[in-house]
LUMVEX-640898 format. One record per residue: residue in one letter; residue number from 0; y, x, z of N, C-alpha, C in turn. Coordinates in nm, 3 decimals, always signed. Atoms other than C-alpha are relative to their C-alpha. Example, Ala and Ser with C-alpha at 12.3 -4.5 7.8 and 13.67 -1.06 7.14 Angstrom:
% LUMVEX-640898
<selum aa="a" i="0" n_v="-0.119" n_u="+0.089" n_w="+0.000" ca_v="-0.450" ca_u="+1.230" ca_w="+0.780" c_v="+0.120" c_u="+0.090" c_w="+0.000"/>
<selum aa="s" i="1" n_v="-0.119" n_u="-0.082" n_w="-0.006" ca_v="-0.106" ca_u="+1.367" ca_w="+0.714" c_v="+0.109" c_u="-0.077" c_w="+0.073"/>
***
This chain:
% LUMVEX-640898
<selum aa="m" i="0" n_v="+0.103" n_u="-0.004" n_w="+0.112" ca_v="-2.186" ca_u="-0.130" ca_w="+5.032" c_v="+0.066" c_u="-0.056" c_w="-0.123"/>
<selum aa="i" i="1" n_v="-0.054" n_u="+0.058" n_w="+0.119" ca_v="-1.998" ca_u="-0.363" ca_w="+4.793" c_v="+0.099" c_u="+0.099" c_w="-0.062"/>
<selum aa="d" i="2" n_v="-0.086" n_u="-0.097" n_w="+0.049" ca_v="-1.730" ca_u="-0.097" ca_w="+4.753" c_v="-0.068" c_u="+0.108" c_w="-0.074"/>
<selum aa="v" i="3" n_v="+0.081" n_u="-0.100" n_w="+0.077" ca_v="-1.993" ca_u="+0.162" ca_w="+4.634" c_v="-0.047" c_u="-0.066" c_w="-0.129"/>
<selum aa="v" i="4" n_v="+0.043" n_u="+0.078" n_w="+0.120" ca_v="-2.132" ca_u="-0.081" ca_w="+4.392" c_v="+0.119" c_u="-0.020" c_w="-0.107"/>
<selum aa="l" i="5" n_v="-0.108" n_u="+0.028" n_w="+0.081" ca_v="-1.795" ca_u="-0.172" ca_w="+4.254" c_v="+0.043" c_u="+0.142" c_w="-0.058"/>
<selum aa="l" i="6" n_v="-0.048" n_u="-0.144" n_w="+0.047" ca_v="-1.697" ca_u="+0.213" ca_w="+4.224" c_v="-0.105" c_u="+0.038" c_w="-0.117"/>
<selum aa="i" i="7" n_v="+0.105" n_u="-0.044" n_w="+0.101" ca_v="-2.029" ca_u="+0.290" ca_w="+4.036" c_v="+0.030" c_u="-0.083" c_w="-0.128"/>
<selum aa="g" i="8" n_v="-0.024" n_u="+0.083" n_w="+0.113" ca_v="-1.962" ca_u="-0.013" ca_w="+3.813" c_v="+0.118" c_u="+0.035" c_w="-0.084"/>
<selum aa="r" i="9" n_v="-0.126" n_u="-0.050" n_w="+0.065" ca_v="-1.611" ca_u="+0.101" ca_w="+3.730" c_v="-0.024" c_u="+0.126" c_w="-0.068"/>
<selum aa="l" i="10" n_v="+0.032" n_u="-0.125" n_w="+0.067" ca_v="-1.729" ca_u="+0.455" ca_w="+3.657" c_v="-0.092" c_u="-0.016" c_w="-0.124"/>
<selum aa="l" i="11" n_v="+0.087" n_u="+0.041" n_w="+0.116" ca_v="-1.999" ca_u="+0.313" ca_w="+3.430" c_v="+0.075" c_u="-0.066" c_w="-0.113"/>
<selum aa="f" i="12" n_v="-0.076" n_u="+0.064" n_w="+0.108" ca_v="-1.752" ca_u="+0.104" ca_w="+3.250" c_v="+0.089" c_u="+0.098" c_w="-0.071"/>
<selum aa="v" i="13" n_v="-0.088" n_u="-0.102" n_w="+0.056" ca_v="-1.507" ca_u="+0.390" ca_w="+3.199" c_v="-0.085" c_u="+0.094" c_w="-0.087"/>
<selum aa="a" i="14" n_v="+0.079" n_u="-0.080" n_w="+0.078" ca_v="-1.800" ca_u="+0.604" ca_w="+3.068" c_v="-0.039" c_u="-0.056" c_w="-0.121"/>
<selum aa="l" i="15" n_v="+0.028" n_u="+0.076" n_w="+0.124" ca_v="-1.912" ca_u="+0.342" ca_w="+2.829" c_v="+0.128" c_u="-0.024" c_w="-0.098"/>
<selum aa="l" i="16" n_v="-0.113" n_u="+0.014" n_w="+0.073" ca_v="-1.553" ca_u="+0.292" ca_w="+2.710" c_v="+0.032" c_u="+0.124" c_w="-0.068"/>
<selum aa="y" i="17" n_v="-0.018" n_u="-0.116" n_w="+0.067" ca_v="-1.520" ca_u="+0.653" ca_w="+2.635" c_v="-0.101" c_u="+0.035" c_w="-0.109"/>
<selum aa="l" i="18" n_v="+0.103" n_u="-0.026" n_w="+0.100" ca_v="-1.850" ca_u="+0.675" ca_w="+2.458" c_v="+0.031" c_u="-0.093" c_w="-0.126"/>
<selum aa="f" i="19" n_v="-0.034" n_u="+0.085" n_w="+0.099" ca_v="-1.744" ca_u="+0.367" ca_w="+2.248" c_v="+0.116" c_u="+0.068" c_w="-0.091"/>
<selum aa="l" i="20" n_v="-0.113" n_u="-0.057" n_w="+0.080" ca_v="-1.406" ca_u="+0.530" ca_w="+2.147" c_v="-0.046" c_u="+0.122" c_w="-0.070"/>
<selum aa="f" i="21" n_v="+0.046" n_u="-0.109" n_w="+0.075" ca_v="-1.583" ca_u="+0.854" ca_w="+2.066" c_v="-0.071" c_u="-0.026" c_w="-0.119"/>
<selum aa="a" i="22" n_v="+0.099" n_u="+0.043" n_w="+0.108" ca_v="-1.833" ca_u="+0.684" ca_w="+1.842" c_v="+0.095" c_u="-0.052" c_w="-0.107"/>
<selum aa="i" i="23" n_v="-0.093" n_u="+0.048" n_w="+0.089" ca_v="-1.541" ca_u="+0.505" ca_w="+1.671" c_v="+0.069" c_u="+0.114" c_w="-0.087"/>
<selum aa="m" i="24" n_v="-0.054" n_u="-0.103" n_w="+0.066" ca_v="-1.362" ca_u="+0.829" ca_w="+1.616" c_v="-0.069" c_u="+0.067" c_w="-0.102"/>
<selum aa="r" i="25" n_v="+0.095" n_u="-0.077" n_w="+0.096" ca_v="-1.655" ca_u="+1.008" ca_w="+1.469" c_v="-0.024" c_u="-0.075" c_w="-0.119"/>
<selum aa="t" i="26" n_v="+0.030" n_u="+0.072" n_w="+0.130" ca_v="-1.722" ca_u="+0.727" ca_w="+1.225" c_v="+0.120" c_u="+0.006" c_w="-0.087"/>
<selum aa="g" i="27" n_v="-0.130" n_u="+0.002" n_w="+0.075" ca_v="-1.348" ca_u="+0.704" ca_w="+1.115" c_v="+0.010" c_u="+0.139" c_w="-0.059"/>
<selum aa="i" i="28" n_v="-0.018" n_u="-0.136" n_w="+0.056" ca_v="-1.338" ca_u="+1.087" ca_w="+1.063" c_v="-0.095" c_u="+0.013" c_w="-0.114"/>
<selum aa="g" i="29" n_v="+0.106" n_u="-0.025" n_w="+0.085" ca_v="-1.662" ca_u="+1.077" ca_w="+0.880" c_v="+0.031" c_u="-0.073" c_w="-0.143"/>
<selum aa="l" i="30" n_v="-0.044" n_u="+0.080" n_w="+0.126" ca_v="-1.530" ca_u="+0.792" ca_w="+0.635" c_v="+0.112" c_u="+0.064" c_w="-0.066"/>
<selum aa="v" i="31" n_v="-0.112" n_u="-0.067" n_w="+0.074" ca_v="-1.212" ca_u="+0.981" ca_w="+0.563" c_v="-0.050" c_u="+0.118" c_w="-0.070"/>
<selum aa="k" i="32" n_v="+0.051" n_u="-0.125" n_w="+0.072" ca_v="-1.397" ca_u="+1.311" ca_w="+0.487" c_v="-0.074" c_u="-0.046" c_w="-0.130"/>
<selum aa="g" i="33" n_v="+0.084" n_u="+0.052" n_w="+0.113" ca_v="-1.640" ca_u="+1.111" ca_w="+0.261" c_v="+0.083" c_u="-0.044" c_w="-0.117"/>
<selum aa="q" i="34" n_v="-0.096" n_u="+0.042" n_w="+0.101" ca_v="-1.351" ca_u="+0.951" ca_w="+0.077" c_v="+0.057" c_u="+0.102" c_w="-0.085"/>
<selum aa="r" i="35" n_v="-0.061" n_u="-0.103" n_w="+0.055" ca_v="-1.188" ca_u="+1.263" ca_w="+0.011" c_v="-0.087" c_u="+0.084" c_w="-0.091"/>
<selum aa="r" i="36" n_v="+0.083" n_u="-0.063" n_w="+0.089" ca_v="-1.498" ca_u="+1.419" ca_w="-0.141" c_v="-0.037" c_u="-0.059" c_w="-0.108"/>
<selum aa="k" i="37" n_v="+0.037" n_u="+0.072" n_w="+0.124" ca_v="-1.577" ca_u="+1.150" ca_w="-0.362" c_v="+0.112" c_u="-0.043" c_w="-0.101"/>
<selum aa="e" i="38" n_v="-0.114" n_u="+0.031" n_w="+0.082" ca_v="-1.223" ca_u="+1.097" ca_w="-0.483" c_v="+0.015" c_u="+0.084" c_w="-0.116"/>
<selum aa="k" i="39" n_v="-0.029" n_u="-0.079" n_w="+0.118" ca_v="-1.176" ca_u="+1.190" ca_w="-0.839" c_v="+0.144" c_u="-0.019" c_w="-0.045"/>
<selum aa="t" i="40" n_v="-0.135" n_u="+0.013" n_w="+0.051" ca_v="-0.839" ca_u="+1.268" ca_w="-0.996" c_v="+0.008" c_u="+0.008" c_w="-0.139"/>
<selum aa="w" i="41" n_v="-0.027" n_u="-0.022" n_w="+0.133" ca_v="-0.690" ca_u="+1.243" ca_w="-1.325" c_v="+0.103" c_u="+0.115" c_w="-0.029"/>
<selum aa="n" i="42" n_v="-0.091" n_u="-0.107" n_w="+0.028" ca_v="-0.518" ca_u="+1.546" ca_w="-1.479" c_v="+0.048" c_u="-0.012" c_w="-0.149"/>
<selum aa="l" i="43" n_v="-0.059" n_u="-0.008" n_w="+0.131" ca_v="-0.283" ca_u="+1.565" ca_w="-1.786" c_v="+0.031" c_u="+0.136" c_w="-0.030"/>
<selum aa="s" i="44" n_v="-0.032" n_u="-0.150" n_w="+0.045" ca_v="-0.276" ca_u="+1.897" ca_w="-1.976" c_v="+0.064" c_u="-0.005" c_w="-0.133"/>
<selum aa="v" i="45" n_v="-0.060" n_u="-0.009" n_w="+0.144" ca_v="-0.047" ca_u="+1.973" ca_w="-2.263" c_v="-0.067" c_u="+0.117" c_w="-0.070"/>
<selum aa="e" i="46" n_v="+0.079" n_u="-0.095" n_w="+0.066" ca_v="-0.253" ca_u="+2.141" ca_w="-2.521" c_v="+0.067" c_u="+0.055" c_w="-0.125"/>
<selum aa="k" i="47" n_v="-0.078" n_u="-0.035" n_w="+0.127" ca_v="-0.026" ca_u="+2.146" ca_w="-2.831" c_v="+0.140" c_u="-0.058" c_w="+0.010"/>
<selum aa="g" i="48" n_v="-0.144" n_u="+0.039" n_w="-0.005" ca_v="+0.348" ca_u="+2.134" ca_w="-2.859" c_v="+0.077" c_u="+0.118" c_w="+0.016"/>
<selum aa="p" i="49" n_v="-0.091" n_u="-0.111" n_w="-0.012" ca_v="+0.646" ca_u="+2.347" ca_w="-2.777" c_v="-0.058" c_u="+0.106" c_w="+0.106"/>
<selum aa="k" i="50" n_v="+0.043" n_u="-0.105" n_w="-0.088" ca_v="+0.572" ca_u="+2.687" ca_w="-2.608" c_v="+0.012" c_u="-0.018" c_w="+0.137"/>
<selum aa="e" i="51" n_v="-0.034" n_u="+0.017" n_w="-0.143" ca_v="+0.737" ca_u="+2.606" ca_w="-2.287" c_v="-0.081" c_u="-0.122" c_w="+0.064"/>
<selum aa="l" i="52" n_v="+0.081" n_u="+0.105" n_w="-0.050" ca_v="+0.506" ca_u="+2.287" ca_w="-2.254" c_v="-0.144" c_u="+0.043" c_w="+0.000"/>
<selum aa="r" i="53" n_v="+0.138" n_u="-0.019" n_w="+0.004" ca_v="+0.172" ca_u="+2.435" ca_w="-2.350" c_v="-0.048" c_u="+0.065" c_w="+0.140"/>
<selum aa="g" i="54" n_v="+0.063" n_u="-0.049" n_w="-0.131" ca_v="-0.047" ca_u="+2.486" ca_w="-2.042" c_v="+0.052" c_u="-0.083" c_w="+0.128"/>
<selum aa="v" i="55" n_v="-0.043" n_u="+0.073" n_w="-0.107" ca_v="+0.148" ca_u="+2.245" ca_w="-1.829" c_v="-0.108" c_u="-0.102" c_w="+0.041"/>
<selum aa="s" i="56" n_v="+0.104" n_u="+0.099" n_w="-0.044" ca_v="-0.092" ca_u="+2.041" ca_w="-1.614" c_v="+0.062" c_u="-0.087" c_w="+0.113"/>
<selum aa="i" i="57" n_v="-0.049" n_u="+0.092" n_w="-0.109" ca_v="-0.008" ca_u="+1.735" ca_w="-1.392" c_v="-0.120" c_u="-0.077" c_w="+0.042"/>
<selum aa="v" i="58" n_v="+0.095" n_u="+0.087" n_w="-0.064" ca_v="-0.228" ca_u="+1.559" ca_w="-1.143" c_v="+0.064" c_u="-0.141" c_w="+0.013"/>
<selum aa="v" i="59" n_v="-0.063" n_u="+0.137" n_w="+0.002" ca_v="-0.164" ca_u="+1.179" ca_w="-1.189" c_v="-0.037" c_u="-0.072" c_w="+0.136"/>
<selum aa="r" i="60" n_v="+0.009" n_u="+0.078" n_w="-0.130" ca_v="-0.098" ca_u="+1.011" ca_w="-0.849" c_v="+0.084" c_u="-0.126" c_w="-0.010"/>
<selum aa="g" i="61" n_v="-0.080" n_u="+0.139" n_w="+0.021" ca_v="+0.147" ca_u="+0.744" ca_w="-0.985" c_v="+0.034" c_u="-0.009" c_w="-0.139"/>
<selum aa="p" i="62" n_v="-0.045" n_u="+0.002" n_w="+0.143" ca_v="+0.317" ca_u="+0.654" ca_w="-1.306" c_v="+0.057" c_u="+0.134" c_w="-0.034"/>
<selum aa="v" i="63" n_v="-0.051" n_u="-0.117" n_w="+0.058" ca_v="+0.388" ca_u="+0.957" ca_w="-1.530" c_v="+0.059" c_u="-0.040" c_w="-0.136"/>
<selum aa="v" i="64" n_v="-0.081" n_u="+0.034" n_w="+0.117" ca_v="+0.664" ca_u="+0.905" ca_w="-1.793" c_v="+0.006" c_u="+0.131" c_w="-0.087"/>
<selum aa="v" i="65" n_v="-0.025" n_u="-0.097" n_w="+0.100" ca_v="+0.668" ca_u="+1.119" ca_w="-2.115" c_v="+0.119" c_u="-0.047" c_w="-0.073"/>
<selum aa="g" i="66" n_v="-0.124" n_u="+0.024" n_w="+0.079" ca_v="+1.001" ca_u="+1.135" ca_w="-2.304" c_v="+0.092" c_u="+0.114" c_w="-0.014"/>
<selum aa="r" i="67" n_v="-0.109" n_u="-0.085" n_w="+0.019" ca_v="+1.320" ca_u="+1.310" ca_w="-2.403" c_v="+0.097" c_u="+0.005" c_w="+0.116"/>
<selum aa="s" i="68" n_v="-0.082" n_u="+0.020" n_w="-0.115" ca_v="+1.506" ca_u="+1.194" ca_w="-2.095" c_v="-0.016" c_u="+0.120" c_w="+0.112"/>
<selum aa="p" i="69" n_v="+0.019" n_u="-0.102" n_w="-0.113" ca_v="+1.565" ca_u="+1.468" ca_w="-1.819" c_v="-0.070" c_u="-0.067" c_w="+0.124"/>
<selum aa="n" i="70" n_v="+0.083" n_u="+0.064" n_w="-0.112" ca_v="+1.428" ca_u="+1.200" ca_w="-1.577" c_v="-0.144" c_u="-0.021" c_w="-0.025"/>
<selum aa="a" i="71" n_v="+0.144" n_u="+0.026" n_w="+0.023" ca_v="+1.089" ca_u="+1.185" ca_w="-1.742" c_v="-0.077" c_u="+0.104" c_w="+0.067"/>
<selum aa="d" i="72" n_v="+0.074" n_u="-0.106" n_w="-0.061" ca_v="+0.810" ca_u="+1.365" ca_w="-1.586" c_v="-0.057" c_u="+0.106" c_w="-0.084"/>
<selum aa="i" i="73" n_v="+0.025" n_u="-0.108" n_w="+0.109" ca_v="+0.708" ca_u="+1.540" ca_w="-1.894" c_v="+0.102" c_u="-0.012" c_w="-0.097"/>
<selum aa="v" i="74" n_v="-0.118" n_u="+0.017" n_w="+0.097" ca_v="+1.019" ca_u="+1.622" ca_w="-2.095" c_v="-0.035" c_u="+0.073" c_w="-0.118"/>
<selum aa="i" i="75" n_v="+0.024" n_u="-0.060" n_w="+0.122" ca_v="+0.975" ca_u="+1.687" ca_w="-2.454" c_v="+0.134" c_u="-0.010" c_w="-0.079"/>
<selum aa="a" i="76" n_v="-0.131" n_u="-0.003" n_w="+0.058" ca_v="+1.302" ca_u="+1.791" ca_w="-2.608" c_v="+0.007" c_u="+0.006" c_w="-0.149"/>
<selum aa="a" i="77" n_v="+0.000" n_u="+0.030" n_w="+0.155" ca_v="+1.259" ca_u="+1.676" ca_w="-2.976" c_v="+0.049" c_u="-0.126" c_w="-0.035"/>
<selum aa="g" i="78" n_v="-0.069" n_u="+0.117" n_w="+0.061" ca_v="+1.436" ca_u="+1.431" ca_w="-3.189" c_v="-0.102" c_u="-0.122" c_w="-0.022"/>
<selum aa="y" i="79" n_v="+0.091" n_u="+0.107" n_w="+0.031" ca_v="+1.123" ca_u="+1.236" ca_w="-3.278" c_v="-0.067" c_u="-0.064" c_w="+0.138"/>
<selum aa="v" i="80" n_v="+0.034" n_u="+0.064" n_w="-0.118" ca_v="+1.061" ca_u="+1.153" ca_w="-2.909" c_v="+0.102" c_u="-0.076" c_w="+0.067"/>
<selum aa="s" i="81" n_v="-0.090" n_u="+0.093" n_w="-0.052" ca_v="+1.221" ca_u="+0.862" ca_w="-2.749" c_v="+0.027" c_u="+0.045" c_w="+0.153"/>
<selum aa="a" i="82" n_v="-0.029" n_u="-0.043" n_w="-0.126" ca_v="+1.395" ca_u="+0.894" ca_w="-2.423" c_v="-0.094" c_u="-0.026" c_w="+0.111"/>
<selum aa="r" i="83" n_v="+0.103" n_u="+0.044" n_w="-0.080" ca_v="+1.127" ca_u="+0.699" ca_w="-2.242" c_v="-0.125" c_u="-0.026" c_w="-0.102"/>
<selum aa="h" i="84" n_v="+0.080" n_u="+0.014" n_w="+0.112" ca_v="+0.844" ca_u="+0.736" ca_w="-2.495" c_v="-0.132" c_u="-0.069" c_w="+0.040"/>
<selum aa="a" i="85" n_v="+0.139" n_u="+0.048" n_w="-0.044" ca_v="+0.509" ca_u="+0.669" ca_w="-2.308" c_v="-0.019" c_u="+0.011" c_w="+0.151"/>
<selum aa="r" i="86" n_v="+0.017" n_u="-0.002" n_w="-0.134" ca_v="+0.379" ca_u="+0.602" ca_w="-1.966" c_v="-0.147" c_u="+0.002" c_w="+0.032"/>
<selum aa="f" i="87" n_v="+0.146" n_u="-0.010" n_w="-0.061" ca_v="+0.037" ca_u="+0.695" ca_w="-1.790" c_v="+0.015" c_u="-0.072" c_w="+0.129"/>
<selum aa="t" i="88" n_v="+0.006" n_u="+0.074" n_w="-0.125" ca_v="-0.048" ca_u="+0.449" ca_w="-1.512" c_v="-0.129" c_u="-0.002" c_w="+0.052"/>
<selum aa="l" i="89" n_v="+0.126" n_u="+0.029" n_w="-0.072" ca_v="-0.328" ca_u="+0.436" ca_w="-1.260" c_v="-0.014" c_u="-0.142" c_w="+0.039"/>
<selum aa="m" i="90" n_v="+0.018" n_u="+0.140" n_w="-0.050" ca_v="-0.487" ca_u="+0.100" ca_w="-1.206" c_v="-0.142" c_u="+0.010" c_w="+0.069"/>
<selum aa="g" i="91" n_v="+0.126" n_u="-0.018" n_w="-0.078" ca_v="-0.765" ca_u="+0.144" ca_w="-0.941" c_v="-0.042" c_u="+0.145" c_w="-0.045"/>
<selum aa="a" i="92" n_v="+0.042" n_u="-0.134" n_w="+0.041" ca_v="-0.981" ca_u="+0.434" ca_w="-1.067" c_v="+0.017" c_u="+0.034" c_w="-0.148"/>
<selum aa="n" i="93" n_v="-0.027" n_u="-0.011" n_w="+0.156" ca_v="-0.876" ca_u="+0.384" ca_w="-1.441" c_v="+0.144" c_u="+0.036" c_w="-0.029"/>
<selum aa="l" i="94" n_v="-0.128" n_u="-0.043" n_w="+0.045" ca_v="-0.594" ca_u="+0.549" ca_w="-1.617" c_v="+0.025" c_u="-0.059" c_w="-0.138"/>
<selum aa="f" i="95" n_v="-0.046" n_u="+0.062" n_w="+0.121" ca_v="-0.400" ca_u="+0.376" ca_w="-1.892" c_v="+0.141" c_u="+0.072" c_w="-0.050"/>
<selum aa="v" i="96" n_v="-0.122" n_u="-0.055" n_w="+0.064" ca_v="-0.132" ca_u="+0.490" ca_w="-2.139" c_v="+0.050" c_u="-0.124" c_w="-0.074"/>
<selum aa="e" i="97" n_v="-0.063" n_u="+0.101" n_w="+0.081" ca_v="+0.124" ca_u="+0.252" ca_w="-2.290" c_v="+0.125" c_u="+0.063" c_w="-0.060"/>
<selum aa="d" i="98" n_v="-0.127" n_u="-0.032" n_w="+0.072" ca_v="+0.406" ca_u="+0.309" ca_w="-2.556" c_v="+0.101" c_u="-0.091" c_w="+0.068"/>
<selum aa="l" i="99" n_v="-0.112" n_u="+0.072" n_w="-0.061" ca_v="+0.736" ca_u="+0.218" ca_w="-2.411" c_v="+0.106" c_u="-0.049" c_w="-0.105"/>
<selum aa="g" i="100" n_v="-0.086" n_u="+0.041" n_w="+0.106" ca_v="+0.872" ca_u="+0.085" ca_w="-2.736" c_v="+0.060" c_u="+0.108" c_w="-0.085"/>
<selum aa="s" i="101" n_v="-0.056" n_u="-0.132" n_w="+0.066" ca_v="+0.923" ca_u="+0.432" ca_w="-2.894" c_v="+0.006" c_u="-0.039" c_w="-0.154"/>
<selum aa="t" i="102" n_v="-0.023" n_u="+0.017" n_w="+0.142" ca_v="+1.032" ca_u="+0.448" ca_w="-3.263" c_v="-0.118" c_u="+0.059" c_w="-0.078"/>
<selum aa="n" i="103" n_v="+0.110" n_u="-0.065" n_w="+0.067" ca_v="+0.743" ca_u="+0.678" ca_w="-3.362" c_v="-0.128" c_u="-0.029" c_w="+0.040"/>
<selum aa="g" i="104" n_v="+0.138" n_u="+0.041" n_w="-0.061" ca_v="+0.464" ca_u="+0.532" ca_w="-3.147" c_v="-0.077" c_u="+0.115" c_w="+0.081"/>
<selum aa="t" i="105" n_v="+0.078" n_u="-0.069" n_w="-0.091" ca_v="+0.197" ca_u="+0.679" ca_w="-2.931" c_v="-0.147" c_u="-0.014" c_w="-0.049"/>
<selum aa="a" i="106" n_v="+0.135" n_u="+0.014" n_w="+0.044" ca_v="-0.160" ca_u="+0.769" ca_w="-3.037" c_v="-0.104" c_u="+0.044" c_w="+0.101"/>
<selum aa="v" i="107" n_v="+0.124" n_u="-0.052" n_w="-0.067" ca_v="-0.495" ca_u="+0.804" ca_w="-2.859" c_v="-0.108" c_u="+0.048" c_w="-0.085"/>
<selum aa="n" i="108" n_v="+0.098" n_u="-0.054" n_w="+0.085" ca_v="-0.748" ca_u="+1.017" ca_w="-3.033" c_v="+0.031" c_u="-0.028" c_w="-0.144"/>
<selum aa="g" i="109" n_v="-0.037" n_u="+0.025" n_w="+0.136" ca_v="-0.545" ca_u="+0.963" ca_w="-3.359" c_v="+0.013" c_u="-0.129" c_w="-0.045"/>
<selum aa="q" i="110" n_v="-0.026" n_u="+0.138" n_w="+0.024" ca_v="-0.521" ca_u="+0.600" ca_w="-3.333" c_v="+0.126" c_u="-0.055" c_w="+0.068"/>
<selum aa="v" i="111" n_v="-0.128" n_u="+0.052" n_w="-0.052" ca_v="-0.180" ca_u="+0.443" ca_w="-3.288" c_v="-0.029" c_u="-0.127" c_w="+0.102"/>
<selum aa="i" i="112" n_v="+0.028" n_u="+0.109" n_w="-0.088" ca_v="-0.180" ca_u="+0.209" ca_w="-2.978" c_v="+0.106" c_u="-0.110" c_w="-0.001"/>
<selum aa="e" i="113" n_v="-0.095" n_u="+0.117" n_w="+0.012" ca_v="-0.018" ca_u="-0.128" ca_w="-2.956" c_v="+0.039" c_u="-0.048" c_w="+0.139"/>
<selum aa="g" i="114" n_v="-0.017" n_u="+0.042" n_w="-0.137" ca_v="-0.042" ca_u="-0.202" ca_w="-2.571" c_v="-0.062" c_u="+0.095" c_w="+0.101"/>
<selum aa="p" i="115" n_v="+0.070" n_u="-0.084" n_w="-0.109" ca_v="-0.173" ca_u="-0.050" ca_w="-2.248" c_v="-0.148" c_u="+0.023" c_w="-0.053"/>
<selum aa="t" i="116" n_v="+0.132" n_u="-0.041" n_w="+0.047" ca_v="-0.489" ca_u="+0.146" ca_w="-2.347" c_v="-0.071" c_u="+0.080" c_w="+0.101"/>
<selum aa="s" i="117" n_v="+0.088" n_u="-0.071" n_w="-0.099" ca_v="-0.765" ca_u="+0.256" ca_w="-2.114" c_v="-0.033" c_u="+0.138" c_w="-0.065"/>
<selum aa="l" i="118" n_v="+0.025" n_u="-0.138" n_w="+0.037" ca_v="-0.830" ca_u="+0.630" ca_w="-2.127" c_v="-0.147" c_u="+0.056" c_w="+0.071"/>
<selum aa="k" i="119" n_v="+0.124" n_u="-0.073" n_w="-0.044" ca_v="-1.162" ca_u="+0.825" ca_w="-2.087" c_v="+0.033" c_u="+0.144" c_w="+0.003"/>
<selum aa="s" i="120" n_v="-0.019" n_u="-0.146" n_w="-0.002" ca_v="-1.198" ca_u="+1.182" ca_w="-1.991" c_v="-0.011" c_u="+0.070" c_w="-0.128"/>
<selum aa="n" i="121" n_v="-0.002" n_u="-0.081" n_w="+0.124" ca_v="-1.123" ca_u="+1.426" ca_w="-2.271" c_v="+0.067" c_u="-0.068" c_w="-0.117"/>
<selum aa="d" i="122" n_v="-0.083" n_u="+0.066" n_w="+0.110" ca_v="-0.919" ca_u="+1.178" ca_w="-2.467" c_v="+0.134" c_u="+0.071" c_w="-0.014"/>
<selum aa="v" i="123" n_v="-0.124" n_u="-0.080" n_w="+0.028" ca_v="-0.617" ca_u="+1.330" ca_w="-2.645" c_v="+0.118" c_u="-0.110" c_w="-0.026"/>
<selum aa="v" i="124" n_v="-0.118" n_u="+0.091" n_w="+0.034" ca_v="-0.276" ca_u="+1.135" ca_w="-2.633" c_v="+0.099" c_u="+0.075" c_w="-0.076"/>
<selum aa="n" i="125" n_v="-0.102" n_u="-0.079" n_w="+0.078" ca_v="-0.029" ca_u="+1.238" ca_w="-2.904" c_v="+0.136" c_u="-0.073" c_w="-0.001"/>
<selum aa="v" i="126" n_v="-0.138" n_u="+0.057" n_w="+0.003" ca_v="+0.347" ca_u="+1.183" ca_w="-2.861" c_v="+0.065" c_u="+0.102" c_w="-0.107"/>
<selum aa="g" i="127" n_v="-0.042" n_u="-0.084" n_w="+0.105" ca_v="+0.464" ca_u="+1.320" ca_w="-3.195" c_v="-0.091" c_u="+0.116" c_w="-0.026"/>
<selum aa="d" i="128" n_v="+0.095" n_u="-0.114" n_w="+0.024" ca_v="+0.315" ca_u="+1.664" ca_w="-3.238" c_v="-0.038" c_u="+0.065" c_w="+0.136"/>
<selum aa="v" i="129" n_v="+0.027" n_u="-0.056" n_w="-0.132" ca_v="+0.268" ca_u="+1.719" ca_w="-2.866" c_v="-0.147" c_u="-0.069" c_w="+0.022"/>
<selum aa="a" i="130" n_v="+0.133" n_u="+0.055" n_w="-0.036" ca_v="-0.103" ca_u="+1.663" ca_w="-2.761" c_v="-0.030" c_u="+0.023" c_w="+0.145"/>
<selum aa="i" i="131" n_v="+0.018" n_u="+0.001" n_w="-0.145" ca_v="-0.174" ca_u="+1.578" ca_w="-2.401" c_v="-0.154" c_u="-0.040" c_w="+0.019"/>
<selum aa="r" i="132" n_v="+0.147" n_u="+0.017" n_w="-0.018" ca_v="-0.554" ca_u="+1.601" ca_w="-2.299" c_v="+0.005" c_u="-0.056" c_w="+0.149"/>
<selum aa="v" i="133" n_v="+0.024" n_u="+0.070" n_w="-0.106" ca_v="-0.661" ca_u="+1.360" ca_w="-2.029" c_v="-0.148" c_u="+0.044" c_w="+0.056"/>
<selum aa="r" i="134" n_v="+0.124" n_u="-0.040" n_w="-0.075" ca_v="-0.940" ca_u="+1.479" ca_w="-1.774" c_v="-0.013" c_u="-0.069" c_w="+0.132"/>
<selum aa="h" i="135" n_v="+0.047" n_u="+0.065" n_w="-0.129" ca_v="-1.119" ca_u="+1.289" ca_w="-1.496" c_v="-0.073" c_u="+0.091" c_w="+0.074"/>
<selum aa="t" i="136" n_v="+0.083" n_u="-0.103" n_w="-0.073" ca_v="-1.235" ca_u="+1.552" ca_w="-1.244" c_v="-0.028" c_u="-0.040" c_w="+0.154"/>
***
């Protein structure tokens, strides 16, 4: 009789364990799906500048460097652009741009920036005559 009770107890324990694990998996998958749906991304689109750059669009997932150097993420082959001219950086859900000590400076909506500057959707960042529109989608 005790053997039957122990067997039933073990089966109930295993069933409860599987139900618990199933509930955790469902919750975890729901959280991941919810985070992906709510996640907004920042996009950089070159609107004005050399023909080969116009229409270029980049999703910002990490630092994006703009400059004349071939190692830059957005390469602008012009004499008025420094090798490492400006950098876009994500900090949490916010996007910042900073001038990296360039000779001619970087402007946001026509205003020359001094240090890291927070950006809003539809701001225009100017590196010389190249205009980069920032969008938060």
